[in-house]
Backbone as a ProteinNet text record, in pm:
[ID]
protein_1_A
[PRIMARY]
XXXXXXXXXXXXXXXXXXXXXXXXXXXXXXXXXXXXXXXXXXXXXXXXXXXXXXXXXXXXXXXXXXXXXXXXXXXXXXXXXXXXXXXXXXXXXXXXXXXXXXXXXXXXXXXXXXXXXXXXXXXXXXXXXXXXXXXXXXXXXXXXXXXXXXXXXXXXXXXXXXXXXXXXXXXXXXXXXXXXXXXXXXXXXXXXXXXXXXXXXXXXXXX
[TERTIARY]
1554.9	1430.8	1406.3	1437.3	1459.8	1266.7	1175.2	1092.8	950	849.6	818.8	678.3	571.6	424.4	417	328.1	320	198.6	183.4	96.5	117.3	89	182	98.9	171.9	121.2	96.5	220	226.2	353.6	391.4	487.2	547.4	666.8	751	835.2	993.3	1108.9	1174.6	1291.8	1400.3	1515.8	1561.3	1728.8	1837.7	1911.1	2036.3	2109.1	2243.1	2346.5	2432.1	2438	2481.2	2400.4	2287.1	2173.2	2102.1	2115.2	2027.4	1882.9	1765	1665.6	1628.7	1573.8	1553.3	1415.3	1330.2	1161.7	1140.6	1085.2	1035.4	909.8	882.4	763.9	766.1	681.5	657.7	564.9	613.4	562.7	586.6	425.2	420	486.1	545.6	608.5	600.2	514	521	499.1	452.9	539	446.4	490.2	432	409.4	356.7	359.2	346.6	406.4	457.6	337.3	243.9	134	117.6	254.5	272.2	386.4	431.6	551.7	523.4	546.3	490.2	573.8	592.7	674.9	647.6	642.5	618.6	674.1	625	669.4	844.9	851	993.8	1106.1	1064.8	1132.3	1074.9	1088.1	1091.3	1019.4	1065.4	1019.8	919.2	801.4	762.6	700	705.3	625.7	538.7	396.5	300.8	324.4	295.7	309.8	184.7	165.6	70.9	68.4	-19.2	-17.8	-131.1	-176.1	-267.8	-401.9	-518	-597.2	-700.7	-814.7	-918.6	-1042.6	-1214.2	-1260.2	-1344	-1356.8	-1436.6	-1335.7	-1307.5	-1220.1	-1305.3	-1282.7	-1334.5	-1359	-1408.6	-1387.6	-1321.9	-1255.5	-1127.8	-1007.5	-973.2	-896.1	-864.7	-991.2	-999.3	-965.9	-961.7	-953.8	-770	-739.5	-650.3	-549.3	-526.6	-493.1	-478.6	-625.7	-656.4	-577.6	-498.6	-461.5	-374.2	-355.2	-233.5	-278.7	-470.5	-507.2	-572.1	-648	-675.4	-600.7	-589.7	-476.7	-566.8	-514.1	-569.6	-523.3	-397.8	-327.3	-229.1	-234	-147.9	-93.1	43.3	104.4	210.7	293.3	353.1	466.4	549.8	730	820.8	890.6	966.3	1095.6	1194.7	1263.2	1389.8	1512	1666.5	1637.7	1777.5	1824.8	1907.5	1847.4	1930.9	1855.9	1751.2	1658.9	1557.4	1518.3	1432.6	1389.9	1195.5	1111.8	1022.8	960.2	876.2	726.7	627.7	476.7	449.8	438.1	383.9	545.3	624.2	747.1	704.9	748.6	712.9	882.8	849.7	949.9	887.9	1014.2	959.4	1103.8	1062.8	1145.5	1284	1346.9	1494.9	1542.8	1508.5	1534.7	1611	1578.4	1638.2	1717.1	1775.1	1891.2	1901.1	1930.2	1931.8	2067.9	2001.1	2145.5	2090	1991.7	1983.7	1892.5	1882.1	1799.3	1657.3	1547.9	1465.9	1377.2	1274.1	1154.8	1026.2	947.1	828.4	695.2	610.2	472.1	394.7	307.3	178.1	55.1	-36.1	-149.1	-137.2	-152.2	-184.8	-318.3	-286.5	-442.1	-518.3	-669.4	-763.9	-767.6	-786.6	-825	-909.9	-1030	-1127.5	-1121.7	-1258.3	-1188.5	-1131	-1028.9	-998.9	-885.3	-901.6	-907.6	-748.9	-715.5	-587.1	-471.2	-506.2	-426	-340.2	-450	-394.8	-383.1	-404.5	-401.5	-260.7	-231.1	-158	-61.3	-72.3	-9.8	25.1	-115.5	-109.8	-85.1	-87.6	-44.6	-188.3	-250.5	-395.8	-351	-499.1	-450.7	-437.9	-391	-385.8	-476.8	-477.8	-616.7	-592.9	-610.7	-607	-732.6	-761.3	-911.1	-929.5	-995.7	-1092.1	-1044.5	-1013.4	-997	-1107.2	-1215.8	-1317.5	-1346.1	-1340	-1401.7	-1301.7	-1214.1	-1112	-965.1	-952.3	-800.4	-760.9	-901.3	-794.4	-845.5	-942.4	-934.7	-803.7	-825.7	-742.4	-701.7	-764.7	-753.8	-776	-732.4	-749.4	-677.5	-710	-651.6	-645	-595.4	-571.7	-693.7	-646.2	-763.3	-827.1	-1014.9	-1055.7	-1037.4	-954.3	-962.6	-1024.9	-989	-964.9	-1159.2	-1193.1	-1333.6	-1328	-1206.2	-1196	-1100.5	-1094.8	-971.4	-844	-778.6	-639.4	-640.2	-572.5	-550.8	-392.5	-440.7	-287.9	-311.7	-440.7	-423.2	-454.1	-406.3	-414.1	-521.6	-611.5	-758	-774.9	-872.9	-926.8	-1025.1	-992.3	-1028.3	-993.6	-1005.3	-984.4	-836.1	-822.9	-652.2	-651.7	-521.5	-530.6	-534.9	-548.6	-587	-496	-360.4	-228.2	-182	-111.3	37.4	133	202.3	323.3	464.3	533.9	641.8	779.8	824	935.1	1054.1	1167	1298.2	1332.3	1504.9	1593.3	1550.2	1466.5	1450.5	1508.4	1545.8	1695	1589.3	1606.8	1614.7	1662.1	1597.5	1713.7	1682.6	1533.6	1560.6	1482.6	1495.3	1430.3	1388.1	1280.5	1215.7	1176.6	1255.3	1211.1	1124.1	1117.7	986.4	890.3	857.6	703.7	694.9	754.6	773.7	743.1	832.6	796.3	956	935.1	1045.8	1040.2	1173	1135.6	1244.6	1130.1	1186.3	1211	1300.6	1337.6	1266.2	1154.7	1101.9	952.4	898.5	728.3	729.4	602.6	519.9	388.6	410.6	286	122.2	39.3	-113.3	-103.6	-239.8	-267.7	-271.8	-308.9	-259.5	-362.5	-316	-340.8	-373.3	-268.6	-277	-180.3	-197.8	-65.8	28.7	103.3	251.5	361.7	428.2	516.9	674.7	725.9	873.6	978.7	1083.3	1151.8	1329.4	1399.9	1553.9	1602.4	1635.9	1659.9	1793.6	1852.2	1985.7	1963.5	2015.4	1994.6	1883.9	1807.2	1662.9	1657.2	1568.2	1554.3	1497.5	1397.8	1361.1	1448.3	1595.1	1673.9	1803.8	1760.9	1860.4	1810.8
44.9	159.5	275.6	344.8	475.1	507.5	535.6	535.4	634.6	727.6	818	862.3	840.7	867.8	992.9	1074.7	1226.5	1288.1	1408.2	1469.8	1599.6	1619.6	1736.6	1855	1943.7	2087.5	2197.2	2201.1	2368.6	2329	2436.7	2466.6	2629.4	2616.9	2739	2753.7	2842.2	2816.6	2865.7	2837.6	2894.4	2909.7	2993.9	3030.7	2978.2	2911.6	2906.3	3006.1	2970.6	3084.5	3151	3086.7	3160.4	3268.8	3246.1	3326.6	3270	3170.1	3070	3050.7	3085.4	2964.3	2893.5	2820.9	2626.9	2635.8	2562.5	2567.8	2450.6	2429.7	2309.1	2321.3	2156	2137.6	2061.7	2143.1	2105.1	2045.3	1912.4	1755.2	1742.6	1777.7	1734.9	1551.6	1536.8	1362.6	1327.4	1207.9	1175.1	1290.7	1216.8	1117.7	997.4	900.6	714	681.2	596.1	429.8	344.9	244.3	89.1	46.9	-27.7	-98.2	-182.2	-267.2	-444.1	-423	-560.7	-576.3	-799.8	-769.6	-946	-1022	-1107.5	-1234.7	-1338	-1331	-1412.4	-1583.3	-1673	-1786.8	-1776.8	-1682.6	-1661.7	-1601	-1552.4	-1528.7	-1391.6	-1300	-1188	-1085.7	-1008.7	-913.4	-780.3	-737.7	-616.2	-550.9	-413.5	-335.5	-264.8	-239.6	-123.3	-0.9	62.8	248.9	333.2	370.6	442.1	652.7	643.5	814.9	882.8	1006.7	1084.5	1026.2	1090	1042.6	1014.3	941.8	907.4	914.6	930.4	945.6	859.3	734.2	654.4	583.9	408.4	370.1	200.9	93.3	-58.6	-87.7	-172.9	-270.2	-342.6	-400.7	-434.5	-393.1	-289	-198.5	-154.5	-117.9	-86	-197.9	-315.6	-432.5	-451.8	-419.6	-455.2	-299.2	-234.8	-111.3	-120.1	-108.3	-60.5	25.4	10.1	165	264.8	183.5	296.4	404	381.4	507	446.2	592.3	572.3	614.2	565.3	633.8	630.3	732.6	766.9	674.9	689.8	654.2	515.4	433.8	290.3	244.8	189	169.1	62.2	-89.6	-204.5	-171.7	-172	-134.1	-304.1	-359.2	-476.7	-378.7	-524.5	-435	-459.8	-405.1	-483.1	-607.4	-650.4	-779.8	-715.3	-790.8	-711.4	-643.7	-558	-437.5	-482.3	-468.1	-452.6	-341.9	-387.5	-258.9	-368.7	-221.5	-318	-229.9	-287.1	-221.2	-121.1	-13.3	97.5	191.5	187.1	282.8	346.3	480.1	593.7	623.4	651.7	689.3	807.8	962.7	1096.1	1145.8	1290.8	1280.3	1311.3	1253	1310.5	1160.2	1067.5	965.5	998.5	1151.7	1206.7	1373.1	1389.1	1500.8	1526.2	1646.9	1745.7	1706.5	1692.9	1671	1486.1	1410.6	1294.9	1306.3	1193.5	1154.8	1087.2	1084.2	1043.4	1026.9	919.6	908.4	890.9	960	1024.7	998.8	911.4	856.6	906.3	895.1	1002.6	960.5	994.5	957.4	1142.6	1122.5	1210.6	1303.3	1410.7	1496.9	1434.5	1422	1388.9	1491.7	1484.6	1553.5	1518.9	1390.7	1385.8	1277.8	1300.7	1250.8	1384.6	1318.7	1380.8	1355	1457.9	1418.7	1382.2	1346	1278.1	1377	1502.8	1616.5	1625.5	1639.9	1693.2	1555.6	1435.3	1307.7	1274.8	1221	1169.4	1252.3	1341.7	1485.1	1473.7	1477.1	1443.4	1612.4	1657.1	1774.8	1807.2	1722.8	1729.1	1818.2	1810.9	1818.5	1960.9	1998.5	2121	2214.6	2338.4	2448.1	2472.4	2421.4	2422.2	2410.7	2433.1	2387.1	2239.5	2205.8	2062.6	1967.9	2035.6	1992	2125.2	2105.2	2157.9	2040.9	2094.9	2021.7	1900.2	1936	1807.1	1860.9	1951.2	2001.2	1896.8	1859.7	1787.7	1643.5	1580	1470.6	1342.2	1270.8	1133.3	1122.7	1086.9	1027	885.3	830.3	654.6	571.8	527.8	385.4	287.8	290.8	158.9	105.4	-42.5	-98.4	-140.9	-199.3	-241.1	-395.1	-459.9	-583.5	-685	-619.2	-735.5	-695	-629.5	-530	-567.3	-488.6	-442.3	-325.9	-291.6	-183	-292.4	-243	-336.6	-260.4	-351.9	-276.3	-234.9	-90.2	-17.4	141.8	132.3	185.8	376.2	464.5	586.5	657.2	681.3	739.5	851.9	898.7	1006.3	849.9	925.1	854.4	940.2	839.6	917.3	912.2	1045.5	1040.9	1112	1094.1	1142.8	1016.2	1079.9	985.6	862.7	868	731	723.7	636.4	607.9	684	754.7	834.6	837.8	813.3	799.1	862.4	1040.5	1067.2	1055.8	969.9	939.7	1070.5	1060.7	1125.9	1296.9	1297.9	1417.9	1425	1592.9	1595.6	1681.7	1637.6	1723.2	1807.5	1964.1	2055.6	2079	2090.4	2100	2015.3	2019.6	1944.8	2022.5	1974.2	2112.6	1935.4	1947.5	1851.6	1892	2002.7	2059.2	2016.4	2099.3	2074.6	1943.7	1865.3	1744.6	1828.1	1858.8	1900.2	1878.9	1860	1849.1	1922	2020	2062.7	1978.9	1959.8	1876.9	1953.7	1914.2	2029.1	1961.2	2030.1	1986.6	1983.8	1900	1910.3	1751.5	1755.1	1649.6	1568.9	1462.4	1406.4	1429.4	1484.4	1477	1628.2	1641.9	1751.2	1832.2	1933.7	1999.3	1886.3	1832.3	1771	1603.4	1586.3	1459.7	1320.6	1259.7	1153.3	1124.2	1154.7	1064.9	1005.6	922.3	836.5	857.5	853	923.2	791.8	721.6	645.2	657.7	642.1	687.3	619.6	668.7	644.5	516	549.6	440.3	392.7	217.3	154.8	80.2	125.8	14.7	-104.8	-141.9	-323.5	-296.8	-176.2	-205.1	-129.8	-132.5	-95.8	-179.8	-333.5	-406.6	-522.9
2223.7	2151.6	2196.8	2042.3	2080	1990.3	2085.5	2006.6	2060.9	2016.2	2158.1	2033.6	2101.6	2037.7	2064.4	1980.7	2031.6	1946.9	1946.3	1856.5	1792	1646.2	1554	1627.8	1684.7	1695.8	1620.7	1538.2	1482.1	1370.1	1302.5	1234.5	1255.8	1260	1311.3	1261.7	1303.2	1257.1	1367.8	1360.4	1455.6	1390.8	1498.9	1472.8	1489.4	1430.3	1482.1	1520	1598.1	1621.7	1529.8	1410.3	1321.1	1233	1300.7	1242.7	1085	1111.3	966.5	1057.3	950.3	979.6	940.3	1099.9	1040.2	1041.9	920.6	919.5	1056.4	1161.3	1204.6	1238.8	1283.9	1295.5	1451.6	1557.9	1703.6	1733.5	1796.3	1824.5	1992.6	2059.4	2141.1	2198	2240.9	2251.2	2347.1	2410.8	2535.2	2629.5	2746.8	2847.7	2749.3	2769.4	2723.3	2806	2813.4	2934.5	2905.1	2896.2	2829.1	2912.1	2847.5	2912.3	2933.7	2808.3	2879.4	2783.9	2744.1	2721.9	2677.4	2603.6	2545.6	2488.6	2483.9	2377.8	2315.8	2252.6	2092	2104	2037.4	2068.6	1975.1	1881.8	1876.3	1924.3	2035	2148.5	2152	2019.6	1996.8	2098.9	2124.6	2273.6	2222.2	2245.6	2204.5	2358.6	2321.4	2406.6	2363	2452.3	2361.7	2454.5	2358.6	2464.8	2421.3	2482.5	2529.7	2502.9	2482.5	2505.9	2505.2	2573	2587.7	2656.7	2656.7	2764.8	2652.4	2672.2	2630.2	2698.6	2711.1	2821.7	2800.6	2702	2663.2	2598	2638.3	2602.5	2635.1	2495.6	2535.2	2646.5	2695.4	2812.7	2847.7	2713.9	2705	2734	2714.1	2730.7	2880.3	2934.7	3048.9	3168.7	3095.5	3203.8	3242	3047.8	3065.8	3114.5	3121.2	3158.5	3340.5	3340.5	3480.8	3535.8	3618.6	3725.4	3624.5	3526.6	3449.6	3377.4	3319	3269.4	3152.1	3084.7	2930.5	2824.3	2728.9	2616.1	2488.6	2439.9	2273.6	2239.8	2243.5	2152.8	2158.1	2097.7	2139.8	1990.7	2017.8	1975	1963.6	1922.5	1954.9	1890.4	1955.9	1884.3	1935.6	1831.3	1898.2	1987.8	2079	2182.1	2090.4	2096	2052.4	2149.1	2124.4	2219.6	2278.5	2411.9	2567.9	2655.2	2577.6	2624.8	2698.6	2803.3	2875.4	2924.3	2929.1	2964.8	3059.2	3186.5	3253.3	3288.7	3247.6	3259.4	3365.9	3345.1	3371.4	3359.5	3315.6	3302.2	3216.6	3265.8	3146.2	3032.9	2878.6	2827.1	2801.8	2761.2	2758.6	2662.4	2624.1	2526.1	2591.7	2621	2663.6	2648.5	2584	2486.1	2347.3	2309.7	2198.7	2232.4	2162.1	2158.7	1998.7	1998.4	1910.8	1814.4	1707.3	1599.2	1572.8	1604.3	1585.2	1459.1	1452.9	1299.7	1330.1	1304.2	1350.2	1203.6	1190.8	1140.7	1194.7	1099.9	1167.4	1091.7	1127.7	1078.9	1093.3	1033.3	1035.2	960.3	985.2	859.2	826.5	674.3	557.8	592.8	569.5	490.5	422.8	429.2	318.6	255.7	148.3	24.6	-56.7	-8.7	-96.3	-205.8	-301.2	-459.3	-514.8	-577.3	-654	-767.5	-883.9	-1008.8	-1036	-1184.6	-1202.2	-1210.9	-1241.9	-1264.6	-1089.1	-1001.4	-851.6	-813.8	-812.5	-714.4	-811.2	-926.8	-1003.6	-1082.7	-1109	-1150	-1256.7	-1362.7	-1500.4	-1517.8	-1674.2	-1746.9	-1830.3	-1826.4	-1899.2	-2008.5	-2100.3	-2237.1	-2311.9	-2408.3	-2436.8	-2470.8	-2422	-2446.9	-2569.3	-2670.8	-2845.3	-2876.3	-3048.6	-3069.2	-3072.9	-3043.7	-3054.5	-2890.6	-2823.8	-2681.6	-2573	-2636.1	-2496.4	-2420.4	-2303.1	-2178.9	-2165.1	-2216.3	-2172.9	-2148	-2068.2	-2024	-1913.4	-1804.1	-1740.1	-1699.9	-1800	-1822.7	-1852.8	-1772.2	-1791.1	-1947.9	-2040.6	-2131.2	-2173.9	-2271.7	-2292.4	-2226.2	-2189.2	-2090	-2098.3	-2279.7	-2345.3	-2412.6	-2439.5	-2554.2	-2513.4	-2570.7	-2519.4	-2510.8	-2536.2	-2541	-2404.9	-2329.8	-2185.2	-2107.3	-2179.7	-2121.5	-1960.1	-1952.8	-1771.4	-1771.4	-1671.9	-1605.4	-1570.8	-1589.9	-1492.1	-1379.6	-1282.3	-1132.1	-1124	-1112.2	-1061.9	-1159.3	-1253.3	-1393.4	-1281.9	-1319.7	-1220.3	-1323.9	-1206.2	-1186	-1101.4	-1149.8	-1027.4	-935.6	-751.1	-694.9	-529.6	-436.6	-295.3	-275.5	-209.3	-207	-43.8	-19.1	139.4	209.9	359.3	516	442.2	451.2	382.6	496.8	579.7	686.9	617.2	620.3	570.5	656.4	618	681.9	636.7	698.8	616.5	712.3	614.7	679.8	718.5	804.4	856.3	794.8	961	981.7	1113.2	1108.7	1214.1	1359.5	1431.2	1563.9	1628.2	1608.8	1595.8	1769.3	1810.4	1991.6	2098	2167.7	2280.5	2390.2	2465	2564	2626.5	2751.1	2829.6	2967.5	2983.2	3090.1	3027.8	2884.3	2827.9	2726.3	2763.6	2642.8	2479.1	2436.7	2268.4	2236.3	2093.5	2030.3	1883	1837.1	1697.9	1615.1	1501.2	1443.8	1272.1	1187	1097.7	991.8	910.7	797.6	798	724.3	754.1	817.6	890.3	961.1	889.3	817.4	788.1	870.1	825	932.8	933.1	1036.6	1059.5	1152.5	1216.6	1357.8	1466.7	1540.7	1695.3	1631.2	1516.7	1464.5	1571.7	1578.5	1651.9	1562.6	1591.1	1518.8	1585.1	1486.3	1628.9	1563.9	1656.4	1656.1	1676.4	1541.4	1587.6	1538.5	1639.6	1586.2	1429.2	1375.5	1229.9	1238.4	1323.6	1347.8	1481.3	1449	1595.1	1646	1538.8	1575	1497.7	1506.2	1516.3	1354.9	1284.8	1166.4	1059.9	1138.6	1035.6	1008.1	1072	1066.6	954.9
[MASK]
+++++++++++++++++++++++++++++++++++++++++++++++++++++++++++++++++++++++++++++++++++++++++++++++++++++++++++++++++++++++++++++++++++++++++++++++++++++++++++++++++++++++++++++++++++++++++++++++++++++++++++++++

C-alpha cells in the first residue's frame, strides 16, 4: 500500500539537469501514523492513516487513538494481499521515489454560486440586436410538457468544493528530511488543503 496523506503547500518550478523547467506542486506528505488495522467479514484488511494534529477532537476518537495523539486528517485504505501493518507504525515519504506515477485526491476550491458560462462552459448568446441582457443567459431548457426540470440539466448553481482525483502525476523530487514531495503539475485544492497521494501502479484500486 503506497499511500500518504499530506497538505498542499504551494506551486513552484524545478530545473532539471538538461535545463528544462518543470512546474511542480509542493506537498507536505507525512509522516502518517497507522491508527488502526481492521479486517471485515470478507477477509479484507484495511488500515487507517492519520496525519497532522488537531487541538479539539471527538471523545470517541480520543478514546480510540489514546497514546497515538490527535490527527486532523484521517483516511482508511485497503491493504494488498500479504501486506501487514501494525498500529502505531509510521509511514513517510520514503515509500515514493522520483519518476513514479501517483494519483492525487483533494477537495477543489470553492467558487460559490456561478452561472452557466463559468460553470458549464456555455458560449452565451450573440451580442447583436435583439439580445439585450441575454448574453450570459442559459436559454431554453426544453418544452414545458412534463411541467418540471429534468435531473441533470446544466444550469446555474454551486460550483467547487468537490472531491477531485488527478491521475498519473509524476513525482519529481522527494525531500526526506523535510517530508516534502514535488509533484509535476497542479494538484486540486487550495493552499493548506489536505490531499491523498496514492501510487498509480500496484494498488488494490487499480485491479
